[in-house]
Structures are given as C-alpha cells and as structure tokens.
C-alpha positions in Angstrom: -162.5 -43.0 -78.4 -162.4 -40.4 -81.1 -160.6 -37.1 -80.8 -163.2 -34.4 -81.3 -161.3 -31.6 -83.2 -164.4 -29.4 -83.3 -164.3 -29.0 -79.5 -161.1 -26.9 -79.7 -161.9 -25.2 -83.1 -165.3 -25.2 -84.7 -163.8 -23.7 -87.8 -161.7 -26.7 -88.7 -163.3 -28.0 -91.9 -161.2 -31.1 -92.6 -158.7 -33.4 -91.2 -156.9 -36.7 -91.9 -157.9 -39.7 -89.8 -157.4 -43.4 -89.4 -160.4 -45.8 -89.8 -161.2 -47.7 -86.5 -164.3 -49.4 -87.6 -166.6 -49.4 -90.7 -169.9 -51.0 -91.6 -173.2 -49.9 -93.0 -174.2 -48.5 -89.6 -171.4 -46.0 -89.5 -167.6 -45.3 -89.8 -165.6 -44.7 -86.7 -162.3 -42.5 -87.1 -159.6 -41.9 -84.6 -160.2 -38.1 -85.0 -162.9 -36.1 -86.7 -164.2 -32.6 -87.5 -167.8 -34.0 -87.7 -170.2 -32.8 -85.0 -172.5 -35.7 -83.9 -176.1 -34.9 -83.3 -176.8 -33.7 -79.8 -177.8 -30.8 -77.6 -180.5 -29.9 -80.2 -177.9 -29.5 -82.9 -178.0 -31.7 -86.0 -175.1 -34.0 -86.9 -172.7 -32.8 -89.6 -172.9 -34.0 -93.2 -170.0 -34.1 -95.7 -167.6 -36.6 -97.2 -164.7 -39.0 -96.5 -162.1 -39.0 -99.2 -160.3 -42.4 -99.7 -156.7 -42.8 -100.6 -157.6 -43.9 -104.2 -159.6 -40.7 -104.7 -163.1 -42.2 -104.2 -165.4 -40.3 -101.9 -168.1 -41.5 -99.3 -171.0 -39.2 -98.8 -171.7 -38.7 -95.0 -175.5 -38.1 -94.6 -175.5 -37.7 -90.8 -173.2 -38.0 -87.8 -174.3 -39.5 -84.4 -172.9 -40.4 -81.1 -171.7 -44.0 -80.8 -172.1 -46.3 -77.7 -168.7 -45.5 -76.1 -167.8 -42.1 -74.8 -166.6 -39.7 -77.5 -167.3 -42.3 -80.1 -168.6 -40.7 -83.3 -170.5 -42.7 -86.1 -170.3 -41.2 -89.6 -173.3 -42.5 -91.4 -172.5 -43.3 -95.1 -174.9 -43.0 -98.0 -176.5 -46.4 -98.9 -174.3 -48.7 -101.0 -171.2 -46.5 -100.5 -167.8 -48.1 -100.7 -166.5 -48.7 -97.1 -162.9 -47.9 -96.2 -160.7 -50.6 -94.8 -160.0 -50.6 -91.0 -156.6 -49.0 -90.5 -156.6 -47.0 -93.6 -156.2 -43.3 -93.8 -159.1 -41.0 -95.1 -159.7 -37.3 -95.3 -162.8 -36.1 -93.4 -164.4 -32.9 -94.9 -167.5 -31.4 -93.5 -170.2 -29.4 -95.5 -168.9 -26.2 -94.2 -171.7 -23.8 -95.5 -174.3 -25.9 -93.7 -172.2 -26.2 -90.5 -171.6 -22.5 -90.4 -175.3 -21.7 -90.7 -175.8 -24.1 -87.7 -173.2 -22.4 -85.7 -174.7 -19.0 -86.3 -178.1 -20.2 -85.3 -176.9 -22.1 -82.3 -175.2 -19.0 -80.8 -178.4 -17.1 -81.6 -180.3 -19.4 -79.5 -177.9 -18.8 -76.6 -178.5 -15.0 -77.1 -182.3 -15.7 -76.9 -181.7 -17.3 -73.5 -180.2 -14.0 -72.3 -183.0 -11.9 -73.8 -186.0 -14.0 -72.5 -186.0 -14.7 -68.7 -187.4 -18.2 -68.2 -186.3 -21.8 -68.0 -185.8 -23.5 -71.3 -188.1 -26.7 -71.8 -186.9 -27.7 -75.2 -185.3 -26.5 -78.4 -183.9 -27.2 -81.8 -181.1 -25.8 -84.0 -182.0 -25.9 -87.7 -180.4 -24.9 -91.0 -181.3 -21.3 -91.2 -183.8 -21.4 -88.4 -184.2 -22.5 -84.9 -186.5 -22.5 -81.9 -186.6 -22.5 -78.0 -189.5 -23.3 -75.7 -189.7 -21.4 -72.5 -191.5 -22.0 -69.3 -193.5 -18.8 -69.3 -197.1 -17.9 -68.2 -197.6 -15.4 -71.1 -196.1 -14.9 -74.6 -193.4 -12.2 -74.7 -193.5 -9.4 -77.2 -192.2 -10.5 -80.6 -190.8 -7.0 -81.7 -189.1 -6.5 -78.4 -187.2 -9.9 -78.5 -186.1 -9.2 -82.2 -184.8 -5.7 -81.4 -182.9 -7.1 -78.4 -181.4 -9.9 -80.2 -180.2 -7.8 -83.1 -178.7 -5.3 -80.7 -176.6 -8.1 -79.1 -175.5 -9.4 -82.5 -174.5 -5.9 -83.6 -172.5 -5.4 -80.5 -170.2 -8.1 -81.7 -169.5 -9.9 -78.4 -166.6 -12.4 -78.3 -167.9 -16.1 -78.0 -165.6 -18.7 -76.5 -165.8 -22.2 -74.7 -164.4 -22.7 -71.3 -164.4 -25.6 -68.9 -165.4 -26.0 -65.2 -165.2 -29.1 -62.9 -168.3 -31.1 -62.0 -168.0 -29.7 -58.5 -168.0 -26.1 -59.7 -171.1 -26.8 -61.9 -172.9 -28.4 -59.0 -172.3 -25.3 -56.9 -173.7 -23.0 -59.6 -177.0 -24.6 -60.5 -178.1 -21.2 -62.1 -175.8 -21.9 -65.1 -178.1 -24.7 -66.3 -180.9 -23.1 -68.3 -182.3 -26.1 -70.0 -184.9 -28.2 -68.0 -185.2 -31.0 -70.6 -181.5 -31.9 -71.0 -179.0 -32.0 -68.3 -175.3 -31.3 -69.1 -173.1 -34.4 -69.0 -171.2 -34.9 -65.8 -169.2 -37.7 -64.2 -166.1 -37.1 -66.5 -164.6 -34.5 -64.2 -165.4 -31.4 -66.1 -168.1 -29.8 -68.2 -167.8 -27.4 -71.2 -169.4 -24.1 -71.0 -170.2 -21.6 -73.8 -169.5 -17.9 -72.8 -170.8 -15.0 -74.7 -168.9 -12.2 -73.1 -170.9 -10.0 -70.8 -174.1 -11.7 -72.1 -174.6 -15.4 -71.3 -172.7 -18.4 -69.7 -174.1 -22.0 -69.8 -173.2 -25.6 -70.4 -173.0 -26.5 -74.1 -171.0 -29.1 -76.2 -172.2 -27.5 -79.6 -170.2 -25.5 -82.3 -170.6 -21.7 -82.3 -169.2 -18.6 -84.1 -166.4 -16.7 -82.6 -168.2 -13.4 -82.3 -172.0 -12.5 -82.4 -171.5 -10.1 -85.3 -170.9 -13.1 -87.5 -174.5 -14.2 -87.1 -176.1 -11.4 -89.2 -179.7 -10.0 -88.7 -182.3 -12.3 -87.1 -186.1 -12.3 -87.5 -188.4 -13.5 -84.8 -191.3 -15.5 -86.2 -194.4 -16.9 -84.5 -194.5 -17.2 -80.8 -196.5 -20.4 -80.2 -198.6 -21.6 -77.2 -197.4 -25.2 -76.6 -199.0 -25.7 -73.1 -200.2 -23.9 -70.0 -196.8 -22.3 -69.4 -194.8 -23.3 -72.6 -194.1 -20.7 -75.2 -192.2 -21.6 -78.4 -190.1 -18.8 -79.9 -189.2 -19.3 -83.6 -186.1 -17.6 -85.1 -184.9 -17.4 -88.7 -182.0 -15.5 -90.5 -183.6 -12.2 -91.7 -184.5 -12.3 -95.3 -183.5 -16.0 -95.6 -179.8 -14.9 -95.3 -177.5 -17.8 -95.7 
C-alpha cells in the first residue's frame, strides 16, 4: 500500500520515498505525490531522483492491483532503483496544476448544467463532460455562468463521509458511468462551497478564482440524449 500524499494536499510537489518494487512495468513507492490515472483525470508525469543524482523520467502513473498501490511508469531503458533504496519523487507541477484547474472547472460545469453526467475527461488545458440531456444547452449562457462562479472565488475542499451516508444521499452521485468507490468504510467528496458537492478522488485547486477564464467550445450531439460540452482555458491560458 502506498501513502497517497495528494489526497491531503494537492499542492505537494515532491517527497522522499522508499522503493517497494521496481521493474519495467512500474515502480512502487511507500509514499507518493504522483496521482494515478482515474476518474477521468490523467496520471501525473515527472521524475524520480536517485541517491547518486541520476533521474528516471516518469511518463505516466496508474493504479496497481492492490488498494492504494501506485505504479510509476518509467521511460523505456531507464535505470531502475534498487528495492529498499530512497528516491525523491517530483511531479511535473505546471502540468498537474493545469489538470487541477480543469478538473475543478468540470465540477462547476456540473452545477451549471442540470443533468446526469454520462462521461467525461480532464485534459491538459481542456476538458469535457457528457450530459444526459434531450437538447443542447446554450453555449454563451454556460460560459457566462462558469466564469461568474470562477470570479466569485469559492473555497474548494475535500471531505469524507461514510459508505452509509453516501447510500442515504444518492443525489450526490452525478456520474452515471463511474460509481464512487465503496466498501472501504468512507468515500471522499469534493466540496465547492455553496456550489457543488459530489464524490471525487482527484486533485483540485483551493479556490475557484485560481482557475482563470474559461471558454466553452463546441456542444456536440453524441446520441439521442447525450450532449458533450467542451471546455478550454480562455485564450489558451496556461
């Protein structure tokens, strides 16, 4: 099991860790700042710095077979650290921060568009959500509502509830395609104060004002009642 430092503080960019396992398929650490792909959010990239100064480029991060196990995927032909050795894990912070900003934006979109979410993807500088809607909503109205919520600078924070509490409040689950993990006693929620509350294990900014202006792109028809809303940072802002 890996201690997931990003769960408590998404702004932690590096940590020291002990190597639990290492092969070409992935490197497992006892603690990490790297977020593994899941919930529509890509896995982190970055590097592991060895004690002798050499660095291993990490091209992706995914979940392992065991609960809370994280596989750091090394670049081909990288040197592998010895099991039991200590490394420094460093994420590509600029990329992660863009993903955090977009992920929080997609939660705001859930508050603006009333409809069940049927799919989605957090991208680097862009993102999308699919909604179960009979007709496409107005693009300009959505964009204005999103940017208003961003400018209001609402606090964003995680909190936890028990499996039983979540079962008693099914309205919190907005995504039809992915069910929140249960069976471990508690579920992590993401709260945007006065705006939105739903299960999420991803990384997010601390306040909506950190996101910056958002542009709503094409609203696509992906089925009888499936409308895809595409977002991007306005003006390609990074």
